[in-house]
TIKOL-379554 format. One record per residue (C-alpha): residue in one letter; residue number from 0; x, y, z. Coordinates in nm, 3 decimals, always signed. Example, Ala and Ser with C-alpha at 12.3 -4.5 7.8 and 13.67 -1.06 7.14 Angstrom:
<atoms>
<atom r="A" k="0" u="+1.230" v="-0.450" w="+0.780"/>
<atom r="S" k="1" u="+1.367" v="-0.106" w="+0.714"/>
</atoms>
This chain:
<atoms>
<atom r="M" k="0" u="+1.150" v="+3.650" w="+2.392"/>
<atom r="H" k="1" u="+0.838" v="+3.739" w="+2.208"/>
<atom r="V" k="2" u="+0.628" v="+3.421" w="+2.125"/>
<atom r="A" k="3" u="+0.321" v="+3.412" w="+1.901"/>
<atom r="L" k="4" u="+0.051" v="+3.140" w="+1.985"/>
<atom r="A" k="5" u="-0.088" v="+3.093" w="+1.637"/>
<atom r="T" k="6" u="-0.492" v="+3.038" w="+1.635"/>
<atom r="A" k="7" u="-0.769" v="+3.055" w="+1.426"/>
<atom r="A" k="8" u="-1.034" v="+3.350" w="+1.468"/>
<atom r="A" k="9" u="-1.297" v="+3.095" w="+1.510"/>
<atom r="A" k="10" u="-1.121" v="+2.931" w="+1.806"/>
<atom r="A" k="11" u="-1.125" v="+3.261" w="+2.023"/>
<atom r="G" k="12" u="-1.180" v="+3.161" w="+2.386"/>
<atom r="R" k="13" u="-1.223" v="+2.781" w="+2.317"/>
<atom r="D" k="14" u="-0.869" v="+2.657" w="+2.373"/>
<atom r="L" k="15" u="-0.817" v="+2.541" w="+2.713"/>
<atom r="D" k="16" u="-0.470" v="+2.522" w="+2.708"/>
<atom r="E" k="17" u="-0.422" v="+2.877" w="+2.591"/>
<atom r="P" k="18" u="-0.448" v="+3.087" w="+2.938"/>
<atom r="L" k="19" u="-0.230" v="+2.847" w="+3.116"/>
<atom r="L" k="20" u="+0.038" v="+2.831" w="+2.843"/>
<atom r="V" k="21" u="+0.020" v="+3.221" w="+2.825"/>
<atom r="E" k="22" u="+0.061" v="+3.229" w="+3.196"/>
<atom r="A" k="23" u="+0.367" v="+2.989" w="+3.198"/>
<atom r="L" k="24" u="+0.525" v="+3.171" w="+2.922"/>
<atom r="R" k="25" u="+0.484" v="+3.496" w="+3.098"/>
<atom r="R" k="26" u="+0.629" v="+3.304" w="+3.429"/>
<atom r="A" k="27" u="+0.938" v="+3.214" w="+3.199"/>
<atom r="G" k="28" u="+1.018" v="+3.580" w="+3.137"/>
<atom r="A" k="29" u="+0.849" v="+3.583" w="+2.767"/>
<atom r="Y" k="30" u="+0.602" v="+3.796" w="+2.602"/>
<atom r="P" k="31" u="+0.348" v="+3.594" w="+2.438"/>
<atom r="E" k="32" u="+0.066" v="+3.709" w="+2.208"/>
<atom r="V" k="33" u="-0.237" v="+3.500" w="+2.086"/>
<atom r="V" k="34" u="-0.255" v="+3.559" w="+1.695"/>
<atom r="A" k="35" u="-0.464" v="+3.434" w="+1.431"/>
<atom r="W" k="36" u="-0.265" v="+3.235" w="+1.161"/>
<atom r="H" k="37" u="-0.451" v="+3.376" w="+0.869"/>
<atom r="D" k="38" u="-0.443" v="+3.751" w="+0.985"/>
<atom r="A" k="39" u="-0.262" v="+3.908" w="+0.669"/>
<atom r="A" k="40" u="-0.155" v="+4.205" w="+0.859"/>
<atom r="V" k="41" u="+0.053" v="+4.005" w="+1.107"/>
<atom r="D" k="42" u="+0.436" v="+4.050" w="+1.084"/>
<atom r="W" k="43" u="+0.546" v="+3.694" w="+1.178"/>
<atom r="G" k="44" u="+0.904" v="+3.808" w="+1.178"/>
<atom r="R" k="45" u="+0.889" v="+3.988" w="+1.478"/>
<atom r="Y" k="46" u="+0.859" v="+3.707" w="+1.693"/>
<atom r="D" k="47" u="+1.120" v="+3.494" w="+1.809"/>
<atom r="R" k="48" u="+0.913" v="+3.180" w="+1.802"/>
<atom r="V" k="49" u="+0.578" v="+3.097" w="+1.646"/>
<atom r="V" k="50" u="+0.381" v="+2.820" w="+1.804"/>
<atom r="L" k="51" u="+0.115" v="+2.655" w="+1.638"/>
<atom r="R" k="52" u="-0.185" v="+2.585" w="+1.877"/>
<atom r="S" k="53" u="-0.570" v="+2.610" w="+1.785"/>
<atom r="T" k="54" u="-0.519" v="+2.652" w="+1.418"/>
<atom r="W" k="55" u="-0.827" v="+2.416" w="+1.420"/>
<atom r="D" k="56" u="-0.981" v="+2.548" w="+1.065"/>
<atom r="Y" k="57" u="-0.680" v="+2.428" w="+0.876"/>
<atom r="A" k="58" u="-0.847" v="+2.112" w="+0.744"/>
<atom r="D" k="59" u="-1.079" v="+2.321" w="+0.516"/>
<atom r="R" k="60" u="-0.791" v="+2.524" w="+0.367"/>
<atom r="R" k="61" u="-0.477" v="+2.288" w="+0.384"/>
<atom r="A" k="62" u="-0.305" v="+2.416" w="+0.097"/>
<atom r="E" k="63" u="-0.326" v="+2.801" w="+0.239"/>
<atom r="F" k="64" u="-0.227" v="+2.667" w="+0.580"/>
<atom r="L" k="65" u="+0.065" v="+2.473" w="+0.457"/>
<atom r="A" k="66" u="+0.200" v="+2.752" w="+0.235"/>
<atom r="W" k="67" u="+0.179" v="+2.996" w="+0.564"/>
<atom r="T" k="68" u="+0.378" v="+2.739" w="+0.763"/>
<atom r="E" k="69" u="+0.652" v="+2.763" w="+0.515"/>
<atom r="S" k="70" u="+0.641" v="+3.119" w="+0.485"/>
<atom r="V" k="71" u="+0.649" v="+3.152" w="+0.884"/>
<atom r="A" k="72" u="+0.938" v="+2.918" w="+0.880"/>
<atom r="R" k="73" u="+1.151" v="+3.128" w="+0.654"/>
<atom r="R" k="74" u="+1.109" v="+3.440" w="+0.876"/>
<atom r="T" k="75" u="+1.138" v="+3.277" w="+1.215"/>
<atom r="R" k="76" u="+1.112" v="+2.956" w="+1.421"/>
<atom r="L" k="77" u="+0.784" v="+2.776" w="+1.376"/>
<atom r="L" k="78" u="+0.706" v="+2.502" w="+1.627"/>
<atom r="N" k="79" u="+0.615" v="+2.236" w="+1.516"/>
<atom r="P" k="80" u="+0.822" v="+2.267" w="+1.178"/>
<atom r="P" k="81" u="+0.663" v="+2.292" w="+0.825"/>
<atom r="E" k="82" u="+0.784" v="+1.941" w="+0.701"/>
<atom r="I" k="83" u="+0.631" v="+1.765" w="+1.015"/>
<atom r="V" k="84" u="+0.307" v="+1.948" w="+0.974"/>
<atom r="R" k="85" u="+0.278" v="+1.854" w="+0.610"/>
<atom r="A" k="86" u="+0.327" v="+1.495" w="+0.692"/>
<atom r="N" k="87" u="+0.113" v="+1.517" w="+0.984"/>
<atom r="T" k="88" u="-0.197" v="+1.683" w="+0.827"/>
<atom r="D" k="89" u="-0.272" v="+1.394" w="+0.624"/>
<atom r="K" k="90" u="-0.334" v="+1.061" w="+0.805"/>
<atom r="H" k="91" u="-0.176" v="+0.871" w="+0.514"/>
<atom r="Y" k="92" u="+0.112" v="+0.855" w="+0.792"/>
<atom r="L" k="93" u="-0.103" v="+0.593" w="+0.953"/>
<atom r="A" k="94" u="-0.027" v="+0.354" w="+0.648"/>
<atom r="G" k="95" u="+0.359" v="+0.411" w="+0.709"/>
<atom r="L" k="96" u="+0.346" v="+0.345" w="+1.078"/>
<atom r="D" k="97" u="+0.186" v="+0.001" w="+0.970"/>
<atom r="W" k="98" u="+0.434" v="-0.038" w="+0.712"/>
<atom r="V" k="99" u="+0.732" v="-0.044" w="+0.967"/>
<atom r="G" k="100" u="+0.549" v="-0.241" w="+1.245"/>
<atom r="V" k="101" u="+0.414" v="-0.012" w="+1.475"/>
<atom r="P" k="102" u="+0.075" v="-0.145" w="+1.601"/>
<atom r="T" k="103" u="-0.193" v="+0.052" w="+1.436"/>
<atom r="V" k="104" u="-0.562" v="+0.052" w="+1.402"/>
<atom r="P" k="105" u="-0.638" v="-0.095" w="+1.056"/>
<atom r="T" k="106" u="-0.696" v="+0.182" w="+0.801"/>
<atom r="E" k="107" u="-0.801" v="+0.188" w="+0.440"/>
<atom r="F" k="108" u="-0.793" v="+0.487" w="+0.211"/>
<atom r="A" k="109" u="-0.995" v="+0.594" w="-0.113"/>
<atom r="A" k="110" u="-0.904" v="+0.901" w="-0.287"/>
<atom r="P" k="111" u="-1.180" v="+1.049" w="-0.516"/>
<atom r="G" k="112" u="-1.254" v="+0.830" w="-0.819"/>
<atom r="E" k="113" u="-1.142" v="+0.516" w="-0.613"/>
<atom r="P" k="114" u="-1.363" v="+0.240" w="-0.506"/>
<atom r="L" k="115" u="-1.466" v="+0.263" w="-0.146"/>
<atom r="E" k="116" u="-1.461" v="-0.100" w="+0.032"/>
<atom r="L" k="117" u="-1.677" v="-0.081" w="+0.356"/>
<atom r="P" k="118" u="-1.635" v="-0.352" w="+0.603"/>
<atom r="R" k="119" u="-1.859" v="-0.628" w="+0.588"/>
<atom r="E" k="120" u="-1.890" v="-0.700" w="+0.971"/>
<atom r="G" k="121" u="-1.897" v="-0.486" w="+1.281"/>
<atom r="S" k="122" u="-1.921" v="-0.099" w="+1.323"/>
<atom r="F" k="123" u="-1.649" v="+0.120" w="+1.130"/>
<atom r="V" k="124" u="-1.569" v="+0.484" w="+1.130"/>
<atom r="V" k="125" u="-1.568" v="+0.693" w="+0.788"/>
<atom r="K" k="126" u="-1.392" v="+1.025" w="+0.790"/>
<atom r="P" k="127" u="-1.163" v="+1.225" w="+0.584"/>
<atom r="A" k="128" u="-0.775" v="+1.184" w="+0.541"/>
<atom r="V" k="129" u="-0.750" v="+1.559" w="+0.621"/>
<atom r="S" k="130" u="-0.950" v="+1.639" w="+0.927"/>
<atom r="N" k="131" u="-0.933" v="+1.716" w="+1.290"/>
<atom r="G" k="132" u="-1.165" v="+1.748" w="+1.612"/>
<atom r="S" k="133" u="-1.396" v="+1.482" w="+1.474"/>
<atom r="R" k="134" u="-1.537" v="+1.674" w="+1.212"/>
<atom r="D" k="135" u="-1.682" v="+1.504" w="+0.929"/>
<atom r="T" k="136" u="-1.650" v="+1.189" w="+1.085"/>
<atom r="M" k="137" u="-1.918" v="+0.920" w="+1.140"/>
<atom r="R" k="138" u="-1.952" v="+0.596" w="+1.322"/>
<atom r="C" k="139" u="-2.146" v="+0.335" w="+1.143"/>
<atom r="A" k="140" u="-2.328" v="+0.003" w="+1.196"/>
<atom r="Q" k="141" u="-2.356" v="-0.233" w="+0.914"/>
<atom r="S" k="142" u="-2.732" v="-0.116" w="+0.886"/>
<atom r="D" k="143" u="-2.584" v="+0.226" w="+0.807"/>
<atom r="R" k="144" u="-2.398" v="+0.147" w="+0.508"/>
<atom r="D" k="145" u="-2.581" v="+0.356" w="+0.288"/>
<atom r="V" k="146" u="-2.561" v="+0.656" w="+0.507"/>
<atom r="A" k="147" u="-2.171" v="+0.583" w="+0.512"/>
<atom r="A" k="148" u="-2.154" v="+0.569" w="+0.120"/>
<atom r="A" k="149" u="-2.346" v="+0.901" w="+0.112"/>
<atom r="L" k="150" u="-2.097" v="+1.049" w="+0.341"/>
<atom r="A" k="151" u="-1.797" v="+0.909" w="+0.150"/>
<atom r="A" k="152" u="-1.967" v="+1.024" w="-0.195"/>
<atom r="K" k="153" u="-2.008" v="+1.400" w="+0.007"/>
<atom r="L" k="154" u="-1.657" v="+1.389" w="+0.067"/>
<atom r="H" k="155" u="-1.546" v="+1.258" w="-0.251"/>
<atom r="G" k="156" u="-1.738" v="+1.546" w="-0.435"/>
<atom r="Q" k="157" u="-1.535" v="+1.785" w="-0.236"/>
<atom r="D" k="158" u="-1.231" v="+1.636" w="-0.371"/>
<atom r="R" k="159" u="-1.128" v="+1.477" w="-0.026"/>
<atom r="T" k="160" u="-0.986" v="+1.131" w="+0.023"/>
<atom r="V" k="161" u="-1.195" v="+0.906" w="+0.285"/>
<atom r="M" k="162" u="-1.049" v="+0.688" w="+0.525"/>
<atom r="V" k="163" u="-1.239" v="+0.377" w="+0.688"/>
<atom r="Q" k="164" u="-1.135" v="+0.228" w="+1.018"/>
<atom r="P" k="165" u="-1.296" v="-0.043" w="+1.214"/>
<atom r="F" k="166" u="-1.451" v="+0.069" w="+1.537"/>
<atom r="I" k="167" u="-1.243" v="-0.052" w="+1.844"/>
<atom r="D" k="168" u="-1.506" v="-0.211" w="+2.085"/>
<atom r="S" k="169" u="-1.286" v="-0.145" w="+2.376"/>
<atom r="V" k="170" u="-1.342" v="+0.225" w="+2.328"/>
<atom r="D" k="171" u="-1.703" v="+0.214" w="+2.442"/>
<atom r="E" k="172" u="-1.565" v="+0.098" w="+2.774"/>
<atom r="R" k="173" u="-1.224" v="+0.247" w="+2.809"/>
<atom r="G" k="174" u="-1.224" v="+0.517" w="+2.558"/>
<atom r="E" k="175" u="-0.867" v="+0.667" w="+2.421"/>
<atom r="T" k="176" u="-0.544" v="+0.719" w="+2.580"/>
<atom r="A" k="177" u="-0.410" v="+1.023" w="+2.480"/>
<atom r="M" k="178" u="-0.002" v="+1.012" w="+2.565"/>
<atom r="V" k="179" u="+0.128" v="+1.371" w="+2.545"/>
<atom r="H" k="180" u="+0.506" v="+1.421" w="+2.519"/>
<atom r="L" k="181" u="+0.645" v="+1.765" w="+2.564"/>
<atom r="G" k="182" u="+0.993" v="+1.878" w="+2.511"/>
<atom r="G" k="183" u="+1.085" v="+1.521" w="+2.378"/>
<atom r="R" k="184" u="+0.975" v="+1.335" w="+2.672"/>
<atom r="W" k="185" u="+0.640" v="+1.185" w="+2.768"/>
<atom r="S" k="186" u="+0.485" v="+1.414" w="+3.026"/>
<atom r="H" k="187" u="+0.131" v="+1.281" w="+3.083"/>
<atom r="A" k="188" u="-0.168" v="+1.073" w="+2.978"/>
<atom r="I" k="189" u="-0.536" v="+1.154" w="+2.960"/>
<atom r="G" k="190" u="-0.826" v="+0.937" w="+2.930"/>
<atom r="K" k="191" u="-1.079" v="+1.049" w="+2.650"/>
<atom r="D" k="192" u="-1.429" v="+0.915" w="+2.702"/>
<atom r="P" k="193" u="-1.591" v="+0.791" w="+2.367"/>
<atom r="I" k="194" u="-1.747" v="+1.110" w="+2.165"/>
<atom r="L" k="195" u="-1.886" v="+0.878" w="+1.864"/>
<atom r="S" k="196" u="-2.205" v="+0.707" w="+1.867"/>
<atom r="E" k="197" u="-2.367" v="+0.481" w="+1.599"/>
<atom r="G" k="198" u="-2.570" v="+0.645" w="+1.333"/>
<atom r="T" k="199" u="-2.497" v="+1.003" w="+1.463"/>
<atom r="E" k="200" u="-2.469" v="+1.265" w="+1.212"/>
<atom r="P" k="201" u="-2.093" v="+1.360" w="+1.159"/>
<atom r="S" k="202" u="-2.036" v="+1.694" w="+1.345"/>
<atom r="D" k="203" u="-1.948" v="+1.995" w="+1.115"/>
<atom r="G" k="204" u="-1.831" v="+2.214" w="+1.388"/>
<atom r="L" k="205" u="-1.476" v="+2.324" w="+1.496"/>
<atom r="F" k="206" u="-1.430" v="+2.014" w="+1.725"/>
<atom r="A" k="207" u="-1.624" v="+1.771" w="+1.930"/>
<atom r="E" k="208" u="-1.626" v="+1.836" w="+2.300"/>
<atom r="E" k="209" u="-1.466" v="+1.552" w="+2.523"/>
<atom r="T" k="210" u="-1.475" v="+1.420" w="+2.879"/>
<atom r="L" k="211" u="-1.119" v="+1.405" w="+3.007"/>
<atom r="T" k="212" u="-0.943" v="+1.217" w="+3.293"/>
<atom r="P" k="213" u="-0.626" v="+1.180" w="+3.415"/>
<atom r="R" k="214" u="-0.480" v="+0.820" w="+3.362"/>
<atom r="T" k="215" u="-0.146" v="+0.640" w="+3.425"/>
<atom r="P" k="216" u="-0.041" v="+0.462" w="+3.095"/>
<atom r="S" k="217" u="+0.088" v="+0.097" w="+3.090"/>
<atom r="D" k="218" u="+0.410" v="+0.031" w="+2.994"/>
<atom r="A" k="219" u="+0.328" v="-0.100" w="+2.669"/>
<atom r="E" k="220" u="+0.144" v="+0.236" w="+2.592"/>
<atom r="V" k="221" u="+0.465" v="+0.421" w="+2.665"/>
<atom r="A" k="222" u="+0.652" v="+0.185" w="+2.441"/>
<atom r="V" k="223" u="+0.379" v="+0.198" w="+2.156"/>
<atom r="A" k="224" u="+0.365" v="+0.602" w="+2.165"/>
<atom r="S" k="225" u="+0.740" v="+0.627" w="+2.172"/>
<atom r="A" k="226" u="+0.774" v="+0.401" w="+1.858"/>
<atom r="A" k="227" u="+0.524" v="+0.583" w="+1.692"/>
<atom r="L" k="228" u="+0.707" v="+0.905" w="+1.734"/>
<atom r="D" k="229" u="+1.032" v="+0.751" w="+1.674"/>
<atom r="A" k="230" u="+0.906" v="+0.628" w="+1.314"/>
<atom r="L" k="231" u="+0.786" v="+0.955" w="+1.219"/>
<atom r="D" k="232" u="+1.117" v="+1.130" w="+1.323"/>
<atom r="A" k="233" u="+0.920" v="+1.341" w="+1.585"/>
<atom r="S" k="234" u="+1.051" v="+1.233" w="+1.905"/>
<atom r="D" k="235" u="+1.237" v="+1.534" w="+1.989"/>
<atom r="L" k="236" u="+0.946" v="+1.784" w="+1.914"/>
<atom r="V" k="237" u="+0.833" v="+2.074" w="+2.146"/>
<atom r="Y" k="238" u="+0.490" v="+1.878" w="+2.161"/>
<atom r="A" k="239" u="+0.324" v="+1.579" w="+2.027"/>
<atom r="R" k="240" u="+0.033" v="+1.361" w="+2.131"/>
<atom r="V" k="241" u="-0.021" v="+0.986" w="+2.056"/>
<atom r="D" k="242" u="-0.383" v="+0.893" w="+2.079"/>
<atom r="L" k="243" u="-0.399" v="+0.500" w="+2.159"/>
<atom r="V" k="244" u="-0.672" v="+0.268" w="+2.186"/>
<atom r="A" k="245" u="-0.683" v="-0.118" w="+2.324"/>
<atom r="G" k="246" u="-0.710" v="-0.392" w="+2.037"/>
<atom r="E" k="247" u="-0.908" v="-0.724" w="+2.097"/>
<atom r="D" k="248" u="-0.596" v="-0.856" w="+2.273"/>
<atom r="G" k="249" u="-0.569" v="-0.563" w="+2.522"/>
<atom r="A" k="250" u="-0.246" v="-0.448" w="+2.357"/>
<atom r="P" k="251" u="-0.233" v="-0.068" w="+2.243"/>
<atom r="L" k="252" u="-0.289" v="+0.034" w="+1.891"/>
<atom r="V" k="253" u="-0.221" v="+0.378" w="+1.745"/>
<atom r="L" k="254" u="-0.558" v="+0.575" w="+1.627"/>
<atom r="E" k="255" u="-0.373" v="+0.898" w="+1.555"/>
<atom r="V" k="256" u="-0.077" v="+1.085" w="+1.606"/>
<atom r="E" k="257" u="-0.136" v="+1.453" w="+1.672"/>
<atom r="L" k="258" u="+0.180" v="+1.674" w="+1.593"/>
<atom r="T" k="259" u="+0.034" v="+2.004" w="+1.441"/>
<atom r="E" k="260" u="-0.226" v="+2.156" w="+1.681"/>
<atom r="P" k="261" u="-0.337" v="+1.908" w="+1.924"/>
<atom r="S" k="262" u="-0.512" v="+1.987" w="+2.267"/>
<atom r="L" k="263" u="-0.244" v="+1.882" w="+2.535"/>
<atom r="F" k="264" u="-0.477" v="+1.889" w="+2.823"/>
<atom r="L" k="265" u="-0.262" v="+2.103" w="+3.029"/>
<atom r="R" k="266" u="-0.550" v="+2.170" w="+3.280"/>
<atom r="E" k="267" u="-0.541" v="+1.803" w="+3.393"/>
<atom r="A" k="268" u="-0.193" v="+1.776" w="+3.434"/>
<atom r="P" k="269" u="-0.037" v="+2.009" w="+3.712"/>
<atom r="G" k="270" u="+0.308" v="+2.157" w="+3.586"/>
<atom r="A" k="271" u="+0.258" v="+2.075" w="+3.214"/>
<atom r="A" k="272" u="+0.185" v="+2.445" w="+3.100"/>
<atom r="D" k="273" u="+0.554" v="+2.516" w="+3.260"/>
<atom r="R" k="274" u="+0.697" v="+2.216" w="+3.079"/>
<atom r="L" k="275" u="+0.565" v="+2.346" w="+2.770"/>
<atom r="A" k="276" u="+0.671" v="+2.679" w="+2.802"/>
<atom r="R" k="277" u="+1.040" v="+2.561" w="+2.885"/>
<atom r="A" k="278" u="+1.042" v="+2.353" w="+2.588"/>
<atom r="I" k="279" u="+0.917" v="+2.641" w="+2.353"/>
<atom r="L" k="280" u="+1.171" v="+2.880" w="+2.496"/>
<atom r="T" k="281" u="+1.472" v="+2.621" w="+2.477"/>
<atom r="S" k="282" u="+1.377" v="+2.486" w="+2.125"/>
</atoms>
């Protein structure tokens, strides 16, 4: 089976999952290739599977990226499928999760031309609704309100919807818990140390560096992650990642659900690369 791992040219050599997955696919008898999604010379129909991996530049060209996913899916099997990608690349899905009762970090959205209400107490986070890798994301104190408003105005000027979330205090102590599902089953959990500091200029790089440690999730974290995937019709995908934080009462809240091009932390989870390879080949 010929498998294309779709990447971005700017991500070359930076996806730490990539070499492990390539080797796992080879062990499973497949023929993997790493291919830039925006390479117009590629014949995507020659592959039996095209797997979205480090396509980390999509946020700057989402319409083009979505059109590409639809085109590829007409010629071969795209993982994850385009309807999932379309819904997941705009963080308005968080409002849908909240609507159906999945515990979620409170989120407000403001499209260009709409007023933006910043929280009147506590720290908060401002970022675009279409974003990844903590790009154009800023953690703000109340003293940073003018800076936050300027970032929002910049994003609105780029015709981008802005989202605002309260900063969850537990993140400074415990970080986030990334719940990774492979082949429709929970595979492993990773603790991610906080990467946002108050008042720090938003990153414009491809992604922000993270400090990672394996973590044993609680039963509540397993349940909330599963509930989020069920609500998004994403429980049987080849890969999925749900990022959780602890609320004031310690109960888990969904911060993000990553179904498009998430890092899956295969280095930190022995056997995970082989599980992912099997899921790809049997999908």
